[in-house]
N, C-alpha and C positions, 0 to 999 in steps of 0.2 A: 473108867476103863471098860471097854466092851467085852461082854461075856457071851459066847455063842449059845450056851445053854439057856441063859436068861432071854436072849433075843428070840430063840426058837420057842420058848414057852410063851413069851408075850405075843409073838406073832400068831401062834396057833390059837391062843385064847381069844385074841381079837378077831381072828378069822372066823372062829365059831360063833362069836357074838354078832359080828357084822353080817355074816351069812349072805354075802353078795350073790353067791350062786343060787341060794334059795329065793333071792329077791328078783331073779330074772323075770318072772311073770309080771311083777309090779313095774319093773323097768320098761318092759315092752308096753304095758298099759299106759304108762306116763308118756312114752315116746309116741304112741298112737294118738293120744289126746293132745299133746303139745306140738306134734309135728317133728320134733327132734329133741335130742338130749345133748346138752353141752357138757361132754365128759370132762373137759379141762376145768370148767367152772364148778361142776358138782364135786369133783375130786378136791379141788383147791379149798372150797368152802368147808367140805367135810374135814379136811386136814386141819384147817384153821380152828374149827370148832373143837376137834379132839385135843389139839395142843393147848388151846386156851383153857379148856375144861381140865386138862391134866394139871395145869399150873394154878388155876383159879376156882375150880369146881367146888371144892369144899367151902371156900370163902363165900362164893356166890350163894350157895344153898343156905349157909348160916345167915347171910345178910337178909335173906327173905324169910328166914325162920322155917325153912323146909328141910325135913330130914330125908335121908336116902330112901327110906321106904315109901314116903309120899311121892318122891320124884319117880321112883320105879313104877308106882301105881299110875301116875299120869302117863308114863310111857306105855303101860299096859293098855290103857284106854285107847290110845292112838293106834297101837298095833291091832287091837280088837276091831276097831272101825275099818282099818285097811283090810283086814281079813274078811269082814262082812262085804266090803266093796268087791273083793275078788270072787267070793262065793256067789253072791247074789247078782253080780253084773250091774251094780248100780254105782252112782257117783255121789259120795257123801261130801268129799272135799271139793268145794267150788272156789275158784280163785277169781277175784275181781282185778287181779294184777295182770301184767303183760303175759303173753303166752310163754315167755322164756323162763318164768318162775318155777316151772316144774323141775328144772335142774337143781333148784335150791330147796324148795318146799314142794312135795314131801321127800324128794330124793336125798339131797345132802343131809337134810334134817327133816324128819326124824328117822328115815329109813337107814341111812349109813351111820350117822352119828345120832342115835337116839338115846333114850334113857338107859337101855341095856349097855350100850357102848360107854356111855359116860360113867355109869356106876362101876363098870368093869375097870375103867381107867383109874378111878379112885382106889379100887382094891389093888390094882397092879402097882400103883404108886407106893403103897405100903409094903409091897413085897419085893420089888425089883428096883434097880438103880435107874435114874432118869435117862441116861444115854441109851440104855438097852430098850427102854419103853419107846423112846423116840424112833429108834431104828425099827422096832416092831410096827409102829404106826406107819412109818414110811413104806415098809414092805407090803402092808395091807393096802395102802393107798395105790401102790403100783398095780396090784391085782384088781382093785376096784376100778381103776381107770381102764384097764384092759377089758374088763367085762362091759363097762359102759360103752366103750368105743366100738366093741364088736356086737353090740345088741341088735343092730339090724341084721347082721349075718346069722346070729343065733335065732332070731325070729324066723328068718327064711328057712332055716334047718328044721325048726319045730313044725312049721305049717300052722294053719288055723286050728285044726283039731288038736294037735299037740299042745299048742298054746292054751287052748281052753281047758284041757285036762290039767295041765301043769298049774294054771292059775287057780283052779278050784282046789286041787290037792294042797298047794302051798297056802291057800286061803284058810283051809282047815288047820294046817300046821300053825299058821299065825294065830288063829283063835286059840289053839291049845297052848301056845307060848304065852299069850296074853292071860289066859286063865291060870297058868302056872305062876306068872308074875303076881297076879292077884292073890293067889293062895300063899305065896311065899312072903308077901309084904303086907298082908291085911291082918 
């Protein structure tokens, strides 16, 4: 049975962890590098990853002998490196794949559905009912899609100077989040 209070709590929790608004500078950077972002593909892949991890996450981690803390630390390393890219204006993640992969890596994973989102889903599974979590995921995916789809308009509104400032500010925030994850799980 759907519970509005649970849906609201799940939605807000995932919204804070996914932080798609805070990821706008990274989205713009990926779009500039790749030429475009396939919003439908990125949203679909992120949604599939979230739902799959919701149902299979704990089993997958156990299968590989990985605990939640180690998983979170791996995510912290990726977040740290993305933050460095943003602050220093360098490219650490090079892809030998086709140009369209930016919609999947690093956008759908690990940016939207990273270690933070996945570990949060495991925690939510313990506290809320499955239908309410699924609705919360869906609501977040709708918002993610809207931000991805409007990223060219957002970039035009920011301008080059606004984009540079925003990218560096959020780069520092990503570094701080990564360090917080290190401290909490080390």
